[in-house]
KOLGU-89024 format. One record per residue (C-alpha): residue in one letter; x, y, z. Coordinates in steps of 0.001 Angstrom, whole numbers, plus 524288, in hexadecimal, padded with zeros to 5 digits. Layout:
<pts>
+------+-------+-------+-------+
! baza !     u !     v !     w !
+------+-------+-------+-------+
!    A !     X !     Y !     Z !
...
+------+-------+-------+-------+
</pts>
This chain:
<pts>
+------+-------+-------+-------+
! baza !     u !     v !     w !
+------+-------+-------+-------+
!    M ! 7648D ! 85664 ! 7A4AA !
!    R ! 7727D ! 8553D ! 79E2D !
!    T ! 77D06 ! 85E73 ! 7A1D7 !
!    P ! 78199 ! 86804 ! 797D5 !
!    F ! 78F15 ! 86380 ! 79188 !
!    H ! 79475 ! 8712E ! 79651 !
!    L ! 790D1 ! 86F29 ! 7A41B !
!    S ! 79465 ! 85EAB ! 7A4D7 !
!    K ! 7A178 ! 864ED ! 7A1D8 !
!    I ! 7A1A7 ! 86F44 ! 7A9AD !
!    A ! 79F87 ! 865E7 ! 7B484 !
!    S ! 7A899 ! 85CE5 ! 7B16F !
!    V ! 7B493 ! 866DD ! 7B210 !
!    I ! 7AD6D ! 86A4C ! 7BE0B !
!    T ! 7AECD ! 85C1F ! 7C407 !
!    L ! 7BBFC ! 85AAC ! 7BE25 !
!    L ! 7C348 ! 8682D ! 7C584 !
!    A ! 7BB6B ! 86260 ! 7D105 !
!    L ! 7C25C ! 85622 ! 7D04D !
!    C ! 7CF68 ! 85AB5 ! 7CE2B !
!    L ! 7CDE3 ! 8646F ! 7D7F2 !
!    G ! 7CB5B ! 85B6B ! 7E1DB !
!    L ! 7D87B ! 8535F ! 7E08B !
!    T ! 7E334 ! 85B32 ! 7E780 !
!    G ! 7ED24 ! 855F1 ! 7DCFD !
!    C ! 7E71B ! 85FF7 ! 7D224 !
!    L ! 7EA2F ! 86BA9 ! 7DC24 !
!    S ! 7F6A2 ! 86E8E ! 7DFA9 !
!    R ! 7F729 ! 87196 ! 7ED98 !
!    S ! 8036E ! 87898 ! 7F5B8 !
!    G ! 80376 ! 8745B ! 8035E !
!    S ! 80E63 ! 8714E ! 80D93 !
!    D ! 809BA ! 8670D ! 81130 !
!    Q ! 80F24 ! 85A1A ! 80BA7 !
!    A ! 80796 ! 84FD7 ! 80440 !
!    S ! 8088E ! 84090 ! 802F6 !
!    F ! 80B2E ! 83A2C ! 7FA07 !
!    F ! 80373 ! 82F34 ! 7FB27 !
!    N ! 7F799 ! 836F2 ! 7FF4D !
!    L ! 7F8CB ! 83EC1 ! 7F243 !
!    L ! 7F829 ! 83338 ! 7EA3B !
!    Q ! 7ED79 ! 82D67 ! 7F3BC !
!    S ! 7E47F ! 83A6B ! 7F35E !
!    D ! 7E5C4 ! 83C83 ! 7E412 !
!    G ! 7E3FA ! 82E47 ! 7DFA9 !
!    I ! 7EFEC ! 82D46 ! 7D998 !
!    Q ! 7F07D ! 81DDD ! 7D394 !
!    E ! 7FB7C ! 81FF9 ! 7C9F7 !
!    V ! 809F8 ! 826AF ! 7CB3D !
!    A ! 816AB ! 825F7 ! 7C36B !
!    L ! 821E3 ! 821D6 ! 7C87C !
!    E ! 82E55 ! 82622 ! 7C263 !
!    L ! 83A14 ! 81FED ! 7C6BC !
!    D ! 84708 ! 81742 ! 7C102 !
!    L ! 83EE5 ! 808E1 ! 7BF84 !
!    S ! 84B4A ! 802ED ! 7BBF6 !
!    A ! 851E7 ! 805A4 ! 7CBF0 !
!    V ! 8435B ! 80177 ! 7D0E6 !
!    R ! 844EB ! 7F507 ! 7CA6A !
!    A ! 851E6 ! 7F335 ! 7CDFE !
!    K ! 84CF5 ! 7F5D1 ! 7DCFE !
!    S ! 858B4 ! 800E1 ! 7DE25 !
!    D ! 859E2 ! 80475 ! 7EC50 !
!    E ! 85C32 ! 81295 ! 7E6FF !
!    P ! 8505A ! 819EE ! 7E8BF !
!    Q ! 84F8F ! 8229C ! 7DA18 !
!    A ! 8464A ! 82EAE ! 7D7B6 !
!    G ! 839EF ! 82D52 ! 7D084 !
!    T ! 82CF3 ! 83765 ! 7CD69 !
!    L ! 820B0 ! 830E7 ! 7D202 !
!    R ! 81665 ! 8377A ! 7C8D0 !
!    W ! 8059D ! 836B0 ! 7C91F !
!    Q ! 7FB63 ! 83EA6 ! 7C30B !
!    H ! 7F019 ! 84479 ! 7CBD9 !
!    P ! 7E28C ! 84209 ! 7C728 !
!    C ! 7E262 ! 84FB0 ! 7C21E !
!    G ! 7ECC4 ! 84ED6 ! 7BB11 !
!    R ! 7F844 ! 85479 ! 7C1FD !
!    A ! 8048D ! 84CE8 ! 7C1EC !
!    Y ! 80DFE ! 84B25 ! 7CC91 !
!    A ! 81B91 ! 84876 ! 7CC2B !
!    I ! 82585 ! 845DA ! 7D8D5 !
!    P ! 831E8 ! 8403B ! 7DB32 !
!    V ! 8351E ! 83558 ! 7E54E !
!    E ! 83F28 ! 82B23 ! 7E8BE !
!    V ! 83C22 ! 81CBD ! 7E506 !
!    S ! 84270 ! 811F4 ! 7EA52 !
!    T ! 84187 ! 80431 ! 7EAFD !
!    R ! 83DC1 ! 7FC9E ! 7F774 !
!    G ! 83724 ! 7EF71 ! 7FDBC !
!    N ! 83E25 ! 7E418 ! 7FDA3 !
!    S ! 8380A ! 7D6C4 ! 7F9D2 !
!    R ! 83251 ! 7DF48 ! 7ED47 !
!    R ! 83F3E ! 7E35C ! 7E8FF !
!    T ! 84424 ! 7D755 ! 7E8FE !
!    Y ! 8389D ! 7D1DE ! 7E1B4 !
!    C ! 8342D ! 7DAF9 ! 7D9AB !
!    N ! 8369D ! 7E144 ! 7CBDE !
!    F ! 83107 ! 7EF70 ! 7D24E !
!    P ! 834C0 ! 7F0D6 ! 7E08D !
!    P ! 82B1A ! 7F901 ! 7EA0C !
!    L ! 82EF1 ! 80822 ! 7EA56 !
!    K ! 82FB6 ! 813D5 ! 7F2B8 !
!    L ! 82D82 ! 821D5 ! 7EF6D !
!    D ! 83314 ! 82C11 ! 7F835 !
!    L ! 82E3A ! 83A98 ! 7F64D !
!    G ! 8377A ! 8447D ! 7F827 !
!    E ! 836CB ! 851A9 ! 7FE76 !
!    G ! 82EED ! 85D8E ! 7F5F3 !
!    Q ! 8261D ! 85706 ! 7EED9 !
!    V ! 8194E ! 85D23 ! 7EAAD !
!    V ! 80D90 ! 8588B ! 7E6D2 !
!    Q ! 80062 ! 86072 ! 7E4DC !
!    G ! 80749 ! 86C33 ! 7EC5A !
!    R ! 80B36 ! 863D7 ! 7F767 !
!    P ! 817CD ! 85E87 ! 7FC65 !
!    L ! 81806 ! 84F1B ! 7FE54 !
!    I ! 81C78 ! 848C6 ! 80991 !
!    P ! 829D7 ! 84332 ! 80720 !
!    E ! 825EC ! 83468 ! 80827 !
!    S ! 82A7D ! 825E1 ! 80428 !
!    Y ! 81E6A ! 81DB0 ! 7FE97 !
!    K ! 81FBD ! 80EF8 ! 7FC8B !
!    L ! 81D0B ! 8099B ! 7EECE !
!    V ! 81712 ! 7FD52 ! 7EE69 !
!    S ! 81AC1 ! 7FAD4 ! 7DEF4 !
!    H ! 817D5 ! 7EEFC ! 7D774 !
!    C ! 82340 ! 7E2C2 ! 7D862 !
!    L ! 82249 ! 7DBFD ! 7CA1D !
!    D ! 81DFC ! 7E05A ! 7BC78 !
!    S ! 81073 ! 7D83E ! 7BC80 !
!    D ! 80460 ! 7D95F ! 7BF45 !
!    A ! 8036C ! 7D132 ! 7CA04 !
!    D ! 80CDF ! 7D9E0 ! 7D254 !
!    E ! 804A6 ! 7E5B4 ! 7D0BF !
!    Q ! 7F94D ! 7DF29 ! 7D5DF !
!    L ! 8041A ! 7DB82 ! 7E205 !
!    V ! 804EF ! 7EAB4 ! 7E4A0 !
!    L ! 7F4A0 ! 7EC2C ! 7E3C2 !
!    K ! 7F515 ! 7DF4D ! 7EDDF !
!    E ! 7FDA2 ! 7E5E5 ! 7F5BC !
!    F ! 7F601 ! 7F52C ! 7F403 !
!    L ! 7E9DC ! 7EBF1 ! 7FA9B !
!    A ! 7F15E ! 7E79E ! 807CD !
!    Y ! 7F490 ! 7F5DB ! 80972 !
!    R ! 7E65A ! 7F946 ! 805B3 !
!    L ! 7DFFA ! 7EE4D ! 80F60 !
!    Y ! 7E86F ! 7F37E ! 81A47 !
!    E ! 7E457 ! 80030 ! 81734 !
!    E ! 7D5AF ! 7FB8A ! 81976 !
!    L ! 7DA1A ! 7F593 ! 82629 !
!    T ! 7DF6F ! 800F4 ! 82B6F !
!    P ! 7E400 ! 810A9 ! 8297A !
!    I ! 7F066 ! 80D0E ! 82EDE !
!    S ! 7F67A ! 8074D ! 82221 !
!    F ! 80082 ! 80C0E ! 81855 !
!    R ! 7F5A1 ! 81346 ! 80C52 !
!    T ! 7F9C5 ! 80EA3 ! 8007D !
!    H ! 7F88A ! 814FE ! 7F318 !
!    L ! 7F62D ! 80AF8 ! 7E5AC !
!    L ! 7FD9D ! 810F9 ! 7DA9D !
!    K ! 7FEE0 ! 80E5A ! 7CC35 !
!    I ! 80CE5 ! 8114B ! 7C836 !
!    T ! 8132B ! 8159C ! 7BDA1 !
!    Y ! 8228A ! 81151 ! 7BF43 !
!    R ! 82A55 ! 81B97 ! 7B3D1 !
!    D ! 83AA9 ! 81A81 ! 7B2A5 !
!    A ! 8418F ! 825AA ! 7AABF !
!    N ! 841D4 ! 81BAB ! 79F86 !
!    G ! 83546 ! 81A57 ! 79BDA !
!    Q ! 831A5 ! 80E34 ! 7A1E3 !
!    E ! 823D7 ! 80E68 ! 7AA11 !
!    E ! 81D4C ! 804B7 ! 7AF89 !
!    R ! 80EAD ! 80426 ! 7B7CB !
!    H ! 80D13 ! 7FEF6 ! 7C4FB !
!    W ! 804C9 ! 7FE00 ! 7D15D !
!    A ! 80ADE ! 800F3 ! 7DE4B !
!    I ! 80659 ! 803FC ! 7ED06 !
!    L ! 80C9A ! 810FA ! 7F14F !
!    L ! 80AEA ! 810D6 ! 801B6 !
!    E ! 80918 ! 81C01 ! 80A44 !
!    D ! 815D0 ! 82011 ! 80FB5 !
!    K ! 81892 ! 81D4C ! 81F80 !
!    N ! 8190E ! 8299C ! 822BA !
!    E ! 80D16 ! 82EDF ! 81D73 !
!    L ! 806C5 ! 82136 ! 82338 !
!    A ! 80A0B ! 8263B ! 83113 !
!    E ! 80487 ! 833BE ! 82DE1 !
!    R ! 7F8C1 ! 83124 ! 82B3D !
!    L ! 7F5AE ! 828C7 ! 83475 !
!    D ! 7FAEE ! 83153 ! 83F5D !
!    A ! 804ED ! 827BF ! 84310 !
!    R ! 81363 ! 82698 ! 844FD !
!    L ! 81B77 ! 81EA0 ! 83C9F !
!    L ! 82376 ! 815F1 ! 8441D !
!    D ! 82EAF ! 8158A ! 83C3E !
!    G ! 83E66 ! 81295 ! 83A3E !
!    D ! 840F6 ! 80AFD ! 84999 !
!    A ! 8365F ! 80DB3 ! 85126 !
!    S ! 83480 ! 8029A ! 85AD7 !
!    V ! 82798 ! 7FC9A ! 85925 !
!    Q ! 824C2 ! 7F0AC ! 86330 !
!    T ! 81594 ! 7EF5D ! 86252 !
!    V ! 80B07 ! 7F216 ! 85946 !
!    A ! 7FD44 ! 7F8AB ! 85A43 !
!    A ! 7F4F3 ! 7EB32 ! 85B54 !
!    D ! 7EA65 ! 7EFA5 ! 8521D !
!    E ! 7F181 ! 7F2EF ! 848D4 !
!    Y ! 7FBA8 ! 7E7CF ! 849F3 !
!    S ! 7F011 ! 7DDE2 ! 84774 !
!    L ! 7EAB5 ! 7E52D ! 83CFF !
!    F ! 7F8CF ! 7E606 ! 836D9 !
!    T ! 7FC8E ! 7D53F ! 837E1 !
!    V ! 7EDDF ! 7D29B ! 8332D !
!    F ! 7ED2D ! 7D95E ! 828D6 !
!    Q ! 7FBFC ! 7D49D ! 825B3 !
!    Y ! 7F505 ! 7C7F4 ! 826D8 !
!    M ! 7EAD1 ! 7CB14 ! 81E1F !
!    I ! 7F1B2 ! 7CE6B ! 81321 !
!    G ! 7FB7C ! 7C32C ! 81577 !
!    N ! 807E2 ! 7CBDA ! 8192A !
!    T ! 8124F ! 7C721 ! 81FF9 !
!    D ! 81CAA ! 7D0DA ! 81B58 !
!    W ! 81CEC ! 7DAEB ! 826F2 !
!    N ! 824D8 ! 7DA6F ! 834BC !
!    L ! 82007 ! 7E486 ! 83F93 !
!    G ! 82E69 ! 7E3E4 ! 84643 !
!    R ! 835B3 ! 7E7A7 ! 83A47 !
!    R ! 82A74 ! 7F081 ! 8348F !
!    H ! 82B7B ! 7E96D ! 8280B !
!    N ! 81F51 ! 7EDF2 ! 81EFE !
!    L ! 81A3A ! 7F47C ! 82827 !
!    K ! 81C4B ! 80356 ! 82F24 !
!    F ! 81771 ! 80729 ! 83D89 !
!    I ! 80F84 ! 81104 ! 84088 !
!    R ! 80988 ! 817D7 ! 84D70 !
!    T ! 7FCFD ! 81DB2 ! 84D14 !
!    E ! 7F675 ! 824AA ! 85753 !
!    D ! 7EBEC ! 81A51 ! 85AB3 !
!    S ! 7F5EA ! 812D3 ! 85E95 !
!    S ! 80020 ! 814F1 ! 866F8 !
!    L ! 808CF ! 806AC ! 86056 !
!    P ! 80C20 ! 805A1 ! 85224 !
!    V ! 80488 ! 8023D ! 84716 !
!    P ! 80ABA ! 7F9D3 ! 83BEC !
!    V ! 8072C ! 7FC8E ! 82D8B !
!    P ! 80A03 ! 7F391 ! 82435 !
!    Y ! 80F19 ! 7F429 ! 81459 !
!    D ! 8143B ! 7EB2B ! 80C46 !
!    F ! 80AC1 ! 7E0F4 ! 8084D !
!    D ! 81208 ! 7DA5A ! 7FC81 !
!    F ! 813D6 ! 7CE4B ! 805B6 !
!    S ! 806BF ! 7CA4E ! 807C8 !
!    G ! 7FFA9 ! 7C10A ! 80394 !
!    L ! 7F616 ! 7C9D0 ! 7FF34 !
!    V ! 7FDA3 ! 7D060 ! 7F545 !
!    D ! 80525 ! 7C1E5 ! 7F345 !
!    A ! 8105C ! 7C969 ! 7EB9F !
!    P ! 819DF ! 7BDE4 ! 7E551 !
!    Y ! 8269A ! 7C18E ! 7EC8C !
!    A ! 81EA8 ! 7C275 ! 7FA97 !
!    K ! 823CA ! 7B707 ! 802B9 !
!    P ! 820FC ! 7B565 ! 81234 !
!    H ! 82D18 ! 7B82C ! 81B1F !
!    P ! 833DE ! 7AACB ! 81D17 !
!    D ! 831D5 ! 7AABF ! 82B75 !
!    L ! 82271 ! 7AAA9 ! 82997 !
!    P ! 81B69 ! 79D70 ! 827CB !
!    I ! 8165A ! 7A0F0 ! 81B92 !
!    H ! 81996 ! 79E65 ! 80D5D !
!    D ! 811C9 ! 7A6FE ! 805DA !
!    V ! 80CEA ! 7B5BC ! 8086F !
!    Q ! 7FDF9 ! 7B0B9 ! 805ED !
!    Q ! 7FFAD ! 7A8C4 ! 8117E !
!    R ! 7FA64 ! 7B14A ! 81DFA !
!    F ! 8034A ! 7B429 ! 82AC5 !
!    F ! 7FF4D ! 7B9FA ! 83737 !
!    Q ! 80B6F ! 7C34F ! 83C2C !
!    W ! 801D9 ! 7C941 ! 84839 !
!    R ! 80BC1 ! 7C989 ! 85370 !
!    G ! 7FFAD ! 7CBBF ! 85D4D !
!    R ! 7FDC3 ! 7C318 ! 86A95 !
!    D ! 7EE90 ! 7C253 ! 86950 !
!    R ! 7E835 ! 7BFBF ! 85CF4 !
!    A ! 7DB4D ! 7C3FE ! 861AB !
!    Q ! 7E0EA ! 7D1BC ! 860BD !
!    L ! 7DF22 ! 7D0E5 ! 851D5 !
!    K ! 7CE5F ! 7CBCD ! 851B4 !
!    P ! 7CCE2 ! 7DC2D ! 850AD !
!    V ! 7D7B1 ! 7DCC2 ! 844FB !
!    L ! 7D009 ! 7D06D ! 83DB4 !
!    E ! 7C1BB ! 7D5A8 ! 840C8 !
!    Y ! 7C6F4 ! 7E2E1 ! 83BBD !
!    L ! 7CBCE ! 7DC6E ! 82F16 !
!    A ! 7BEEE ! 7D3B7 ! 82DF2 !
!    G ! 7B8A1 ! 7E04C ! 82D45 !
!    K ! 7C11F ! 7E6B2 ! 82316 !
!    K ! 7C178 ! 7DA5D ! 81A5F !
!    G ! 7B88B ! 7E02C ! 80FB0 !
!    A ! 7BF69 ! 7EC40 ! 80EEE !
!    L ! 7CCE1 ! 7E4BF ! 80E25 !
!    L ! 7C53D ! 7DD3B ! 803B5 !
!    D ! 7C1DC ! 7E7F4 ! 7FC35 !
!    R ! 7CF4D ! 7EE64 ! 7FC48 !
!    I ! 7D18E ! 7E552 ! 7F15D !
!    E ! 7C9A1 ! 7E9C7 ! 7E814 !
!    T ! 7CF03 ! 7F820 ! 7E9DD !
!    V ! 7DD29 ! 7F433 ! 7E55B !
!    P ! 7DDBB ! 7F7EE ! 7D6E7 !
!    G ! 7E372 ! 7F045 ! 7CE13 !
!    L ! 7E274 ! 7E546 ! 7D651 !
!    Q ! 7DEEA ! 7D82F ! 7CD4A !
!    A ! 7D119 ! 7D00C ! 7D07D !
!    K ! 7DA22 ! 7C437 ! 7D438 !
!    E ! 7E293 ! 7CE14 ! 7DD86 !
!    K ! 7D5B0 ! 7D1B7 ! 7E3A4 !
!    N ! 7D242 ! 7C510 ! 7E4D0 !
!    R ! 7DECD ! 7BE40 ! 7EA5F !
!    A ! 7DEF2 ! 7CB31 ! 7F4D6 !
!    R ! 7D106 ! 7C875 ! 7F925 !
!    A ! 7D27F ! 7B98A ! 7FB86 !
!    Y ! 7E076 ! 7BC49 ! 80234 !
!    L ! 7D9D8 ! 7C641 ! 80AF2 !
!    E ! 7CC42 ! 7BDD8 ! 80CD2 !
!    S ! 7D684 ! 7B375 ! 810F1 !
!    F ! 7D9F6 ! 7BB0F ! 81E45 !
!    F ! 7CAFD ! 7BE1B ! 81FCF !
!    Q ! 7C958 ! 7AF08 ! 82026 !
!    T ! 7D2C1 ! 7AC5C ! 829C8 !
!    M ! 7D671 ! 7BA09 ! 830F4 !
!    D ! 7D021 ! 7B437 ! 83ED5 !
!    Q ! 7D9CD ! 7A9E6 ! 83EE7 !
!    L ! 7E3C0 ! 7B40C ! 842F0 !
!    L ! 7DBBE ! 7B3A3 ! 850DC !
!    E ! 7E0B8 ! 7A5BC ! 852B7 !
!    H ! 7EE2E ! 7A5C4 ! 85A07 !
!    D ! 7F4FA ! 79BF6 ! 8519A !
!    V ! 7F2D8 ! 7A1E9 ! 844DF !
!    R ! 7FC92 ! 7AA5D ! 83BEA !
!    M ! 7FB09 ! 7A438 ! 82F8C !
!    V ! 7EFF7 ! 7A31B ! 82652 !
!    E ! 7F152 ! 79E89 ! 8181D !
!    S ! 7EB37 ! 7A85F ! 80FE8 !
!    L ! 7E19E ! 7A352 ! 80430 !
!    P ! 7E691 ! 79D7D ! 7F7BE !
!    L ! 7E621 ! 7A8F7 ! 7ED23 !
!    D ! 7E841 ! 7A0B8 ! 7E12E !
!    H ! 7D91D ! 79C52 ! 7DF68 !
!    S ! 7D3B6 ! 79CAF ! 7D29E !
!    D ! 7C992 ! 7A554 ! 7D746 !
!    L ! 7D1E7 ! 7AF0C ! 7DD88 !
!    S ! 7D6DA ! 7B1C2 ! 7CDF0 !
+------+-------+-------+-------+
</pts>
């Protein structure tokens, strides 16, 4: 029996109201507890934001921070806008790219959904050049973050955004970008202590270090250094008496294969798609549990490739082939004289 029109209409209204009431952004919730900007975007499913700033200053790679405004709309229609301080960051990307990576600083006194925002700093991984290929680089780096998240919760969470950059002259451009969880939020989420600044780190947790180094080898990333804390943070969790490294910045990996990425000249590789194992342990038998763990995670890791929005089929195939080449050769890491294994070539016609 068909539902009468007026009852169907009432049911639709009730469903809509229930949906909106279930979304926190539709209601103003006053309270003294601080909210994380990152968590709000994730919990509300915000995928698109607008960033108003001086685009010419960004492209000129000015060292001076500038005032900007971040705008977004909640799924229920409510619009939000908060002031942010925008500054450029990065080394290689600032030299090579037309559009450098950014840092967003949220100041004191910002309120969203009736709650004060935690005044934190967020790294924004932006596009490099104005091309479709560079959009794919952002998405492949997002994949690298998601792969590590699949392996361990001791990782930086990421949120993929489509950002409309807009300046006062009416210039507007829209690109993919990755918002990284703030380091203090990382430590708080894991109930850990951030070892920042001059805190001395002489020894690291063995199991976590092995996973860290094998993962970096899997994605073909050598752009990290424990001693200099290059592209990583150290935390100490309640489960470990020793520091644990947490990696970030994967644009120099073979998985991403950015055109500006080159191996360090001291390394015996000439292309970032070549893998080089930078593990410094004494007994490679310690790696066996990690390799077994990754072997069990192979399906989940490969499935992550399909979850990246906007990643082209060609790039998915290349990423899959690169990861498959790791799984085909990873047992060689147990051999003491093996530190470098050539990756599979990625220019085959069957990958296009």
